[in-house]
C-alpha positions in Angstrom: 34.9 -8.6 -38.1 38.0 -8.5 -37.7 40.0 -5.3 -36.9 43.0 -4.7 -39.0 46.2 -5.0 -37.4 47.5 -2.1 -39.8 46.8 1.7 -38.5 45.9 4.0 -41.9 48.9 6.4 -42.5 47.2 9.7 -42.6 47.4 11.0 -46.7 48.5 14.5 -47.6 46.2 17.0 -47.5 45.7 19.1 -50.8 47.9 22.5 -49.4 50.9 19.6 -48.7 50.7 18.4 -52.6 50.9 21.3 -53.9 53.7 22.5 -51.8 55.1 19.1 -52.9 54.7 19.6 -56.1 55.6 23.7 -56.5 58.4 23.3 -53.8 61.5 22.3 -57.2 60.2 25.6 -58.9 61.4 28.1 -55.8 64.5 28.9 -54.3 63.8 28.0 -50.7 60.8 26.6 -48.7 60.1 29.8 -47.8 59.6 31.2 -51.0 57.4 28.3 -52.0 55.1 28.8 -49.1 54.3 32.8 -49.9 53.5 31.6 -53.4 51.5 29.2 -52.4 49.8 31.4 -49.6 50.8 29.2 -47.6 52.0 30.3 -43.6 55.8 29.6 -42.9 55.0 28.7 -39.6 53.0 25.3 -41.6 55.4 24.6 -44.2 58.3 24.0 -41.0 56.2 21.9 -39.1 55.4 19.6 -42.4 59.2 19.2 -43.0 60.1 18.4 -39.0 57.5 15.5 -39.7 59.5 12.6 -40.4 55.6 10.8 -41.3 55.5 14.0 -43.9 58.8 13.9 -45.4 58.0 9.6 -45.7 55.0 11.0 -47.6 56.2 13.8 -49.3 59.7 11.4 -50.5 56.9 9.0 -51.5 55.0 11.4 -53.8 57.5 12.9 -55.3 59.2 9.0 -56.5 55.9 8.3 -57.4 56.0 11.4 -60.4 59.4 10.5 -61.1 58.1 7.1 -62.1 55.3 8.5 -63.9 57.3 10.6 -66.1 60.2 7.6 -66.5 57.1 5.6 -67.7 56.2 9.1 -70.3 59.2 9.5 -71.7 59.7 5.6 -72.8 56.3 5.9 -74.8 58.3 9.6 -76.0 61.2 7.4 -76.9 59.6 4.6 -78.8 57.9 6.7 -80.7 60.6 8.7 -81.5 62.6 5.6 -82.5 59.8 4.7 -84.8 59.5 8.2 -86.3 63.5 7.4 -86.7 63.2 4.8 -88.4 60.5 5.6 -91.1 63.1 8.5 -92.0 65.4 6.1 -92.5 63.2 5.0 -95.8 62.0 9.2 -96.5 62.1 9.7 -100.4 64.7 12.7 -100.1 68.1 12.0 -100.0 69.1 14.5 -97.6 66.1 13.5 -95.0 67.9 10.1 -95.3 71.3 10.9 -94.8 70.7 13.1 -91.6 68.3 9.9 -90.2 71.4 7.3 -91.0 74.1 10.2 -89.2 71.4 10.6 -86.4 71.4 6.6 -85.6 75.4 6.4 -85.7 75.6 9.3 -83.5 72.9 7.8 -80.9 74.5 4.6 -81.1 77.9 6.0 -80.6 79.2 4.7 -84.2 79.7 7.9 -85.5 83.4 8.5 -84.9 83.6 4.7 -86.4 83.0 5.8 -90.1 84.6 8.4 -90.9 84.7 7.9 -94.2 84.6 10.2 -96.9 81.3 10.0 -98.3 81.4 13.3 -100.4 81.5 11.0 -103.8 78.8 8.6 -102.7 77.0 11.3 -101.5 77.5 13.3 -104.5 76.3 10.6 -106.2 73.0 10.0 -104.0 71.7 13.6 -104.9 72.2 13.3 -108.6 70.3 10.4 -108.3 67.6 12.3 -106.5 67.5 15.0 -108.5 67.0 12.8 -111.5 64.1 10.9 -109.8 62.6 14.7 -108.8 62.7 15.6 -112.3 61.1 12.1 -113.5 58.1 13.0 -110.8 
């Protein structure tokens, strides 16, 4: 059996995880420590330790990456939802969806035509369709 030349880095303990997670929501290290029932001296010692700082930064980076991935999934879901609204039976909903797509693409300024006559026609057609149903 060979022995590993790598040294195992100590992991953050539960209090440290809680502190790192909660710190952004407080105005100071001391306020975060008090809110969590952790002594100021413990937090001071952690913050002075470069190894803790590196582990804390790695933890925060991991949390940010997880959040980015979750937002990407939600973004994709929102795009699918918006695309579905482009095919809505309701003319107003379709128009709002088209406007939103153009705004998000930065193209709304390009299409500054007076849509009033076309919109009036679509609304009239929509009203006729609703009467026929």
